[in-house]
TIMAR-866735 format. One record per residue: x, y, z of N, C-alpha, C in turn; residue in one letter. Coordinates in nm, 2 decimals. Example, Ala and Ser with C-alpha at 12.3 -4.5 7.8 and 13.67 -1.06 7.14 Angstrom:
REM residues 2
NODE    n_xx    n_yy    n_zz   ca_xx   ca_yy   ca_zz    c_xx    c_yy    c_zz  resn
NODE    1.32   -0.57    0.78    1.23   -0.45    0.78    1.32   -0.33    0.78     A
NODE    1.28   -0.22    0.71    1.37   -0.11    0.71    1.29    0.00    0.79     S
END
This chain:
REM residues 170
NODE    n_xx    n_yy    n_zz   ca_xx   ca_yy   ca_zz    c_xx    c_yy    c_zz  resn
NODE   -1.01    2.03    0.09   -0.92    1.95    0.18   -0.80    2.04    0.18     X
NODE   -0.73    2.00    0.30   -0.60    2.08    0.34   -0.48    1.97    0.29     X
NODE   -0.38    2.05    0.26   -0.24    1.97    0.24   -0.17    1.97    0.35     X
NODE   -0.22    1.96    0.46   -0.12    1.97    0.57   -0.12    1.85    0.60     X
NODE    0.00    1.79    0.69    0.02    1.66    0.69    0.07    1.65    0.84     X
NODE    0.08    1.51    0.93    0.13    1.50    1.01    0.30    1.50    1.04     X
NODE    0.36    1.53    1.12    0.51    1.52    1.14    0.55    1.37    1.13     X
NODE    0.64    1.33    1.07    0.68    1.21    1.07    0.82    1.16    1.15     X
NODE    0.78    1.03    1.22    0.87    0.98    1.31    0.95    0.86    1.25     X
NODE    1.09    0.84    1.26    1.13    0.72    1.19    1.06    0.59    1.25     X
NODE    1.04    0.47    1.21    1.00    0.38    1.25    1.10    0.24    1.21     X
NODE    1.16    0.20    1.29    1.25    0.08    1.22    1.37    0.12    1.16     X
NODE    1.44    0.00    1.12    1.59    0.06    1.07    1.59    0.11    0.89     X
NODE    1.48    0.05    0.86    1.50    0.10    0.72    1.44    0.23    0.68     X
NODE    1.47    0.29    0.57    1.46    0.43    0.53    1.29    0.48    0.53     X
NODE    1.20    0.41    0.50    1.10    0.44    0.45    0.97    0.43    0.55     X
NODE    0.99    0.32    0.64    0.89    0.32    0.75    0.88    0.43    0.85     X
NODE    0.75    0.49    0.86    0.71    0.60    0.94    0.64    0.58    1.05     X
NODE    0.61    0.67    1.12    0.49    0.67    1.23    0.45    0.79    1.26     X
NODE    0.33    0.82    1.28    0.29    0.99    1.30    0.17    0.96    1.42     X
NODE    0.17    1.08    1.52    0.04    1.10    1.59   -0.07    1.17    1.57     X
NODE   -0.17    1.14    1.58   -0.28    1.24    1.50   -0.32    1.35    1.64     X
NODE   -0.36    1.45    1.59   -0.43    1.54    1.69   -0.51    1.49    1.82     X
NODE   -0.57    1.38    1.77   -0.65    1.29    1.86   -0.58    1.19    1.95     X
NODE   -0.43    1.18    1.93   -0.34    1.10    2.01   -0.34    0.97    1.95     X
NODE   -0.39    0.94    1.82   -0.38    0.82    1.76   -0.24    0.80    1.70     X
NODE   -0.20    0.66    1.73   -0.07    0.64    1.67   -0.07    0.55    1.54     X
NODE   -0.03    0.61    1.42   -0.05    0.53    1.28    0.11    0.50    1.27     X
NODE    0.14    0.37    1.20    0.25    0.32    1.15    0.22    0.32    1.00     X
NODE    0.32    0.36    0.92    0.33    0.35    0.79    0.45    0.26    0.75     X
NODE    0.44    0.13    0.72    0.55    0.03    0.68    0.56    0.01    0.55     X
NODE    0.70    0.02    0.53    0.76   -0.01    0.38    0.87   -0.08    0.37     X
NODE    0.89   -0.19    0.32    1.02   -0.26    0.32    1.02   -0.33    0.17     X
NODE    1.13   -0.37    0.15    1.15   -0.46    0.04    1.12   -0.62    0.09     X
NODE    1.07   -0.67   -0.03    0.99   -0.78   -0.01    1.03   -0.90   -0.12     X
NODE    1.12   -0.98   -0.06    1.15   -1.08   -0.15    1.07   -1.16   -0.22     X
NODE    0.98   -1.20   -0.16    0.85   -1.32   -0.17    0.77   -1.24   -0.30     X
NODE    0.73   -1.13   -0.29    0.66   -1.05   -0.37    0.73   -1.04   -0.51     X
NODE    0.87   -1.02   -0.49    0.94   -1.01   -0.61    0.97   -1.15   -0.69     X
NODE    0.97   -1.28   -0.59    0.98   -1.38   -0.65    0.85   -1.46   -0.72     X
NODE    0.73   -1.37   -0.68    0.60   -1.43   -0.75    0.59   -1.36   -0.91     X
NODE    0.65   -1.24   -0.90    0.69   -1.18   -1.07    0.75   -1.27   -1.13     X
NODE    0.84   -1.34   -1.09    0.93   -1.43   -1.17    0.85   -1.55   -1.21     X
NODE    0.79   -1.59   -1.08    0.69   -1.70   -1.10    0.58   -1.68   -1.22     X
NODE    0.52   -1.57   -1.23    0.46   -1.54   -1.34    0.50   -1.49   -1.48     X
NODE    0.64   -1.51   -1.48    0.70   -1.46   -1.61    0.68   -1.33   -1.65     X
NODE    0.70   -1.25   -1.55    0.68   -1.09   -1.59    0.84   -1.07   -1.59     X
NODE    0.89   -0.99   -1.69    1.00   -0.95   -1.71    1.02   -0.80   -1.64     X
NODE    1.06   -0.80   -1.52    1.09   -0.68   -1.45    1.21   -0.70   -1.38     X
NODE    1.28   -0.59   -1.40    1.43   -0.57   -1.31    1.42   -0.48   -1.20     X
NODE    1.32   -0.44   -1.16    1.30   -0.29   -1.03    1.30   -0.36   -0.93     X
NODE    1.26   -0.26   -0.82    1.23   -0.35   -0.68    1.09   -0.34   -0.64     X
NODE    1.05   -0.44   -0.57    0.92   -0.46   -0.52    0.91   -0.41   -0.36     X
NODE    0.83   -0.33   -0.31    0.83   -0.29   -0.19    0.68   -0.32   -0.12     X
NODE    0.68   -0.35    0.00    0.55   -0.40    0.06    0.52   -0.25    0.13     X
NODE    0.39   -0.21    0.12    0.33   -0.10    0.18    0.21   -0.16    0.26     X
NODE    0.22   -0.10    0.40    0.10   -0.10    0.50    0.09    0.02    0.57     X
NODE   -0.04    0.03    0.62   -0.05    0.14    0.72   -0.16    0.08    0.81     X
NODE   -0.14    0.11    0.92   -0.21    0.08    1.05   -0.21    0.14    1.18     X
NODE   -0.31    0.15    1.25   -0.35    0.21    1.39   -0.30    0.10    1.47     X
NODE   -0.20    0.14    1.54   -0.12    0.08    1.65   -0.18    0.01    1.77     X
NODE   -0.30    0.08    1.81   -0.40    0.07    1.91   -0.52    0.03    1.87     X
NODE   -0.58   -0.05    1.94   -0.73   -0.10    1.91   -0.82    0.02    1.98     X
NODE   -0.80    0.15    1.91   -0.90    0.27    1.96   -0.97    0.29    1.86     X
NODE   -1.10    0.35    1.89   -1.22    0.40    1.80   -1.17    0.54    1.74     X
NODE   -1.19    0.54    1.59   -1.17    0.67    1.54   -1.28    0.74    1.51     X
NODE   -1.26    0.85    1.55   -1.38    0.94    1.54   -1.38    1.05    1.43     X
NODE   -1.46    1.05    1.35   -1.47    1.14    1.23   -1.38    1.15    1.13     X
NODE   -1.37    1.24    1.03   -1.30    1.23    0.91   -1.15    1.31    0.96     X
NODE   -1.03    1.24    0.95   -0.92    1.35    0.97   -0.85    1.35    0.84     X
NODE   -0.84    1.44    0.76   -0.78    1.45    0.64   -0.62    1.45    0.64     X
NODE   -0.59    1.50    0.75   -0.42    1.50    0.78   -0.37    1.34    0.78     X
NODE   -0.46    1.23    0.81   -0.41    1.11    0.80   -0.38    1.09    0.64     X
NODE   -0.49    1.09    0.57   -0.48    1.08    0.40   -0.36    1.14    0.36     X
NODE   -0.34    1.27    0.40   -0.21    1.34    0.33   -0.08    1.28    0.38     X
NODE   -0.09    1.26    0.50    0.04    1.22    0.56    0.08    1.09    0.48     X
NODE   -0.02    1.00    0.48    0.00    0.86    0.43    0.04    0.86    0.25     X
NODE   -0.03    0.96    0.20    0.02    0.98    0.06    0.13    1.05    0.03     X
NODE    0.16    1.12    0.12    0.28    1.21    0.10    0.40    1.12    0.10     X
NODE    0.40    1.00    0.18    0.52    0.90    0.21    0.50    0.84    0.08     X
NODE    0.41    0.78    0.05    0.39    0.72   -0.08    0.46    0.80   -0.20     X
NODE    0.40    0.94   -0.21    0.45    1.00   -0.32    0.62    1.01   -0.32     X
NODE    0.65    1.08   -0.20    0.85    1.08   -0.19    0.89    0.93   -0.24     X
NODE    0.82    0.82   -0.22    0.90    0.71   -0.24    0.88    0.70   -0.40     X
NODE    0.76    0.69   -0.48    0.74    0.67   -0.61    0.83    0.78   -0.71     X
NODE    0.83    0.90   -0.64    0.90    1.02   -0.73    1.06    1.00   -0.70     X
NODE    1.10    0.95   -0.62    1.26    0.94   -0.59    1.29    0.78   -0.65     X
NODE    1.22    0.72   -0.68    1.27    0.56   -0.73    1.23    0.54   -0.88     X
NODE    1.29    0.50   -0.98    1.28    0.46   -1.10    1.24    0.31   -1.10     X
NODE    1.16    0.26   -1.15    1.11    0.11   -1.16    1.10    0.04   -1.05     X
NODE    1.00    0.09   -0.97    0.94    0.04   -0.86    0.79    0.00   -0.87     X
NODE    0.78   -0.10   -0.79    0.63   -0.15   -0.77    0.60   -0.15   -0.61     X
NODE    0.52   -0.09   -0.58    0.47   -0.09   -0.42    0.34   -0.17   -0.43     X
NODE    0.35   -0.25   -0.35    0.21   -0.36   -0.31    0.16   -0.30   -0.18     X
NODE    0.05   -0.26   -0.16   -0.01   -0.25   -0.06   -0.08   -0.34   -0.01     X
NODE   -0.06   -0.39    0.13   -0.16   -0.48    0.19   -0.25   -0.41    0.29     X
NODE   -0.36   -0.43    0.30   -0.45   -0.38    0.38   -0.45   -0.48    0.53     X
NODE   -0.45   -0.40    0.63   -0.46   -0.44    0.74   -0.58   -0.52    0.79     X
NODE   -0.55   -0.67    0.83   -0.70   -0.74    0.85   -0.69   -0.79    0.99     X
NODE   -0.63   -0.72    1.08   -0.64   -0.79    1.23   -0.80   -0.75    1.29     X
NODE   -0.83   -0.67    1.23   -0.97   -0.66    1.27   -1.08   -0.67    1.20     X
NODE   -1.05   -0.75    1.09   -1.15   -0.80    0.97   -1.22   -0.65    0.90     X
NODE   -1.14   -0.54    0.90   -1.19   -0.43    0.81   -1.10   -0.39    0.69     X
NODE   -1.05   -0.49    0.65   -0.95   -0.46    0.52   -1.04   -0.41    0.40     X
NODE   -1.18   -0.47    0.40   -1.25   -0.41    0.29   -1.27   -0.26    0.30     X
NODE   -1.30   -0.21    0.42   -1.33   -0.07    0.46   -1.20    0.01    0.44     X
NODE   -1.07   -0.04    0.46   -0.94    0.01    0.43   -0.92    0.04    0.29     X
NODE   -0.98   -0.07    0.21   -0.93   -0.09    0.04   -1.02    0.03    0.00     X
NODE   -1.15    0.05    0.04   -1.24    0.13   -0.03   -1.19    0.29    0.01     X
NODE   -1.15    0.29    0.14   -1.07    0.42    0.17   -0.94    0.48    0.10     X
NODE   -0.85    0.37    0.11   -0.74    0.38    0.03   -0.76    0.42   -0.12     X
NODE   -0.85    0.34   -0.18   -0.86    0.36   -0.31   -0.92    0.49   -0.34     X
NODE   -1.01    0.55   -0.26   -1.05    0.68   -0.27   -0.93    0.79   -0.28     X
NODE   -0.85    0.77   -0.17   -0.72    0.86   -0.16   -0.65    0.86   -0.28     X
NODE   -0.62    0.72   -0.30   -0.51    0.70   -0.43   -0.58    0.76   -0.56     X
NODE   -0.70    0.74   -0.57   -0.75    0.79   -0.71   -0.77    0.95   -0.71     X
NODE   -0.78    0.98   -0.59   -0.79    1.17   -0.55   -0.69    1.21   -0.59     X
NODE   -0.53    1.12   -0.56   -0.40    1.22   -0.56   -0.34    1.16   -0.71     X
NODE   -0.42    1.08   -0.78   -0.34    0.99   -0.88   -0.29    1.11   -0.98     X
NODE   -0.33    1.24   -1.00   -0.26    1.33   -1.09   -0.17    1.38   -1.06     X
NODE   -0.10    1.36   -0.93    0.00    1.43   -0.88    0.13    1.36   -0.89     X
NODE    0.11    1.22   -0.95    0.22    1.17   -0.98    0.22    1.12   -1.12     X
NODE    0.32    1.13   -1.19    0.31    1.14   -1.34    0.32    1.00   -1.37     X
NODE    0.23    0.92   -1.44    0.23    0.78   -1.49    0.18    0.70   -1.39     X
NODE    0.12    0.75   -1.29    0.10    0.65   -1.18    0.00    0.55   -1.21     X
NODE    0.00    0.41   -1.19   -0.10    0.32   -1.20   -0.13    0.26   -1.10     X
NODE   -0.27    0.27   -1.05   -0.32    0.19   -0.92   -0.41    0.10   -0.94     X
NODE   -0.43   -0.02   -0.90   -0.52   -0.12   -0.89   -0.52   -0.18   -0.76     X
NODE   -0.64   -0.23   -0.74   -0.66   -0.31   -0.60   -0.73   -0.42   -0.60     X
NODE   -0.73   -0.51   -0.53   -0.84   -0.62   -0.51   -0.84   -0.68   -0.38     X
NODE   -0.96   -0.72   -0.36   -0.99   -0.78   -0.22   -1.08   -0.90   -0.24     X
NODE   -1.03   -1.00   -0.18   -1.08   -1.13   -0.18   -1.12   -1.17   -0.04     X
NODE   -1.24   -1.16   -0.04   -1.27   -1.19    0.13   -1.18   -1.13    0.22     X
NODE   -1.12   -1.21    0.28   -1.00   -1.15    0.40   -0.88   -1.09    0.37     X
NODE   -0.86   -1.10    0.22   -0.72   -1.08    0.19   -0.73   -0.94    0.09     X
NODE   -0.65   -0.83    0.11   -0.65   -0.72    0.00   -0.52   -0.67   -0.02     X
NODE   -0.51   -0.64   -0.15   -0.38   -0.61   -0.20   -0.40   -0.50   -0.29     X
NODE   -0.32   -0.41   -0.31   -0.30   -0.32   -0.43   -0.18   -0.29   -0.47     X
NODE   -0.17   -0.22   -0.59   -0.04   -0.20   -0.67   -0.03   -0.03   -0.69     X
NODE    0.09    0.02   -0.68    0.11    0.14   -0.73    0.26    0.17   -0.75     X
NODE    0.22    0.21   -0.91    0.38    0.20   -0.99    0.39    0.29   -1.10     X
NODE    0.50    0.34   -1.10    0.52    0.45   -1.22    0.61    0.39   -1.34     X
NODE    0.63    0.26   -1.32    0.71    0.20   -1.42    0.64    0.15   -1.53     X
NODE    0.72    0.16   -1.65    0.68    0.13   -1.78    0.72    0.00   -1.83     X
NODE    0.80   -0.10   -1.74    0.85   -0.23   -1.77    0.74   -0.33   -1.78     X
NODE    0.63   -0.31   -1.70    0.53   -0.39   -1.71    0.40   -0.34   -1.75     X
NODE    0.30   -0.41   -1.82    0.18   -0.36   -1.86    0.08   -0.35   -1.74     X
NODE   -0.01   -0.27   -1.76   -0.12   -0.26   -1.67   -0.19   -0.40   -1.65     X
NODE   -0.21   -0.47   -1.77   -0.29   -0.59   -1.75   -0.19   -0.69   -1.67     X
NODE   -0.06   -0.68   -1.67    0.02   -0.79   -1.61    0.02   -0.76   -1.45     X
NODE    0.01   -0.61   -1.43    0.01   -0.58   -1.30   -0.11   -0.64   -1.24     X
NODE   -0.22   -0.62   -1.31   -0.34   -0.65   -1.21   -0.36   -0.81   -1.24     X
NODE   -0.28   -0.88   -1.33   -0.29   -1.04   -1.31   -0.21   -1.05   -1.19     X
NODE   -0.08   -0.99   -1.15    0.00   -1.00   -1.04   -0.08   -0.99   -0.91     X
NODE   -0.16   -0.87   -0.90   -0.23   -0.84   -0.77   -0.33   -0.95   -0.76     X
NODE   -0.42   -0.97   -0.87   -0.53   -1.08   -0.83   -0.44   -1.21   -0.82     X
NODE   -0.36   -1.26   -0.87   -0.26   -1.39   -0.83   -0.24   -1.39   -0.67     X
NODE   -0.16   -1.27   -0.65   -0.12   -1.24   -0.49   -0.25   -1.26   -0.40     X
NODE   -0.37   -1.21   -0.43   -0.48   -1.21   -0.36   -0.52   -1.35   -0.33     X
NODE   -0.53   -1.43   -0.46   -0.60   -1.53   -0.46   -0.51   -1.66   -0.38     X
NODE   -0.38   -1.65   -0.43   -0.29   -1.72   -0.34   -0.28   -1.72   -0.19     X
NODE   -0.28   -1.59   -0.13   -0.28   -1.55    0.00   -0.43   -1.61    0.05     X
NODE   -0.53   -1.59    0.01   -0.66   -1.64    0.03   -0.65   -1.80    0.04     X
NODE   -0.62   -1.86   -0.06   -0.61   -2.01   -0.05   -0.50   -2.06    0.03     X
NODE   -0.39   -2.00    0.10   -0.32   -2.05    0.21   -0.40   -2.03    0.34     X
NODE   -0.46   -1.91    0.34   -0.52   -1.87    0.46   -0.64   -1.98    0.50     X
NODE   -0.67   -2.05    0.38   -0.80   -2.13    0.39   -0.77   -2.25    0.35     X
NODE   -0.65   -2.28    0.35   -0.62   -2.44    0.34   -0.66   -2.48    0.20     X
NODE   -0.67   -2.41    0.09   -0.74   -2.44   -0.01   -0.63   -2.50   -0.13     X
NODE   -0.66   -2.58   -0.22   -0.54   -2.60   -0.31   -0.52   -2.51   -0.40     X
END
């Protein structure tokens, strides 16, 4: 696998969101932003955490068919996440799998493979993913403020709550 990645272009006013264009002309966005609702869920679950919570997602900007495997996409997305995780202490990144085309489970499987493949490149990285029907989330963090079991519960609760809201369940 190559360690080459695509050049990044800024996307939006925040410092983390980026965009890149593949060799095949596909435009991907990597969206990363502070999410107050996700932070409030930590308080609701009575988890003692004083860091920041960011939401992360990556998506193909147009409905185009992708062809073959492009390792540079993986390298580009992972390099953005590594840069964020290595430069901030006590940070939780919640990944949200794009569900516009109902392929979030495929995205979850692919991103999980990427995260696990790169897990050793980031000291103390914890990764967990959960997809319930049409809702998928993951967590990436290096913080030691929260136990792994609390983070798993947080992601599971987030997925279940979102699923319930989408389906008008109590």
